[in-house]
Every structure is written in structure tokens, then in C-alpha cells.
C-alpha positions in Angstrom: 141.1 154.2 57.8 139.8 157.1 56.1 136.4 158.3 57.8 132.9 157.2 56.7 132.1 160.9 56.7 133.3 164.6 57.3 131.1 166.7 59.4 129.0 163.4 60.5 125.7 164.1 61.8 124.8 161.9 64.9 121.1 161.7 65.9 119.2 159.9 68.3 116.8 157.3 67.7 114.1 160.0 67.6 116.0 162.1 65.3 117.5 164.6 67.9 120.7 166.0 66.7 123.3 165.0 69.5 126.3 166.4 67.5 128.1 166.6 64.6 131.9 165.3 64.1 134.5 166.6 62.4 135.4 163.0 61.1 133.2 159.9 61.6 133.4 156.3 61.6 129.9 154.8 62.0 130.4 151.4 63.0 132.8 151.8 65.7 131.1 154.8 66.7 134.1 157.1 66.6 134.2 160.7 66.3 137.5 162.7 65.8 137.5 166.5 66.4 139.8 169.1 65.4 140.1 171.7 67.9 141.2 174.9 66.4 142.7 177.7 69.1 140.3 180.2 67.9 136.9 178.6 67.5 137.4 176.5 70.6 139.1 178.8 73.2 136.1 180.9 74.0 134.2 179.8 77.1 131.1 179.6 75.6 132.6 177.4 72.9 134.3 175.0 75.6 131.1 174.8 77.3 129.3 173.9 74.2 132.1 171.5 73.2 131.7 169.7 76.5 128.1 169.3 76.5 127.9 167.7 72.9 130.8 165.5 73.8 128.7 164.3 76.8 125.7 163.8 74.9 127.7 161.7 72.1 129.7 159.5 74.9 126.4 158.8 76.6 124.8 157.7 73.4 127.9 155.2 73.0 130.3 157.3 70.9 134.0 157.5 71.7 135.2 161.2 70.9 138.9 161.9 70.3 140.3 165.4 70.2 143.1 166.6 68.4 145.0 170.0 68.2 147.3 171.8 65.5 150.4 170.5 67.7 149.1 166.9 67.1 149.2 167.2 63.3 153.0 167.9 63.6 153.6 164.4 64.8 152.5 162.3 61.6 152.1 158.7 63.4 150.1 160.3 66.5 146.3 161.0 65.2 146.5 157.5 62.9 147.9 155.6 65.8 145.2 157.0 68.1 142.3 156.5 65.7 143.4 152.9 65.1 143.7 152.2 68.9 139.9 153.4 69.2 138.7 151.7 66.4 140.5 148.1 67.9 139.1 148.8 71.3 135.7 149.6 70.1 135.8 146.0 68.3 136.8 144.3 71.8 133.2 145.7 73.5 
């Protein structure tokens, strides 16, 4: 279940950049974000992340967010990604 791309650019039909996902799976339209405490804790960053996530979701993408603590649970991230891919197949 490796991603199709790291830093996947997602664009709309006009070529407008909707966002860049840390990890991306194109066919199920899935983005996984690694939210570090430093880069994502400032209010401006939080607001920008929310706007970008809304653009991606409105374009039909699923966005999953993970933290450093999530990496300490070895099964959690792969399980969550597999579930999102399975759910995308049922749409």
C-alpha cells in the first residue's frame, strides 16, 4: 500500500492547485498528511491547512491527518489508510 507519490499535487480541471498532500494515492483519491507540531501549530498554518483540506474534500478527495504520536502505534496508520482505500472502493 505504498503511496503513488510523495508531495502529490492535486489540481482541478482548470489546472488550479488545490493542495499538495504529503502522501497521495491517486485512484482512491486519498491524501495522508503528517502534521508536525512546529509547522502546523501556528494559527495561520492551522487556518491554511483547513482551507486546503476543504478544497481537497470538495474536489472528492479524502484527507487523513496523522501526528507523531500516531507513528508510535505501528498498526494504526496502515490500518487507517487501508480502511480509507476500502471505503473509496465502495463509493
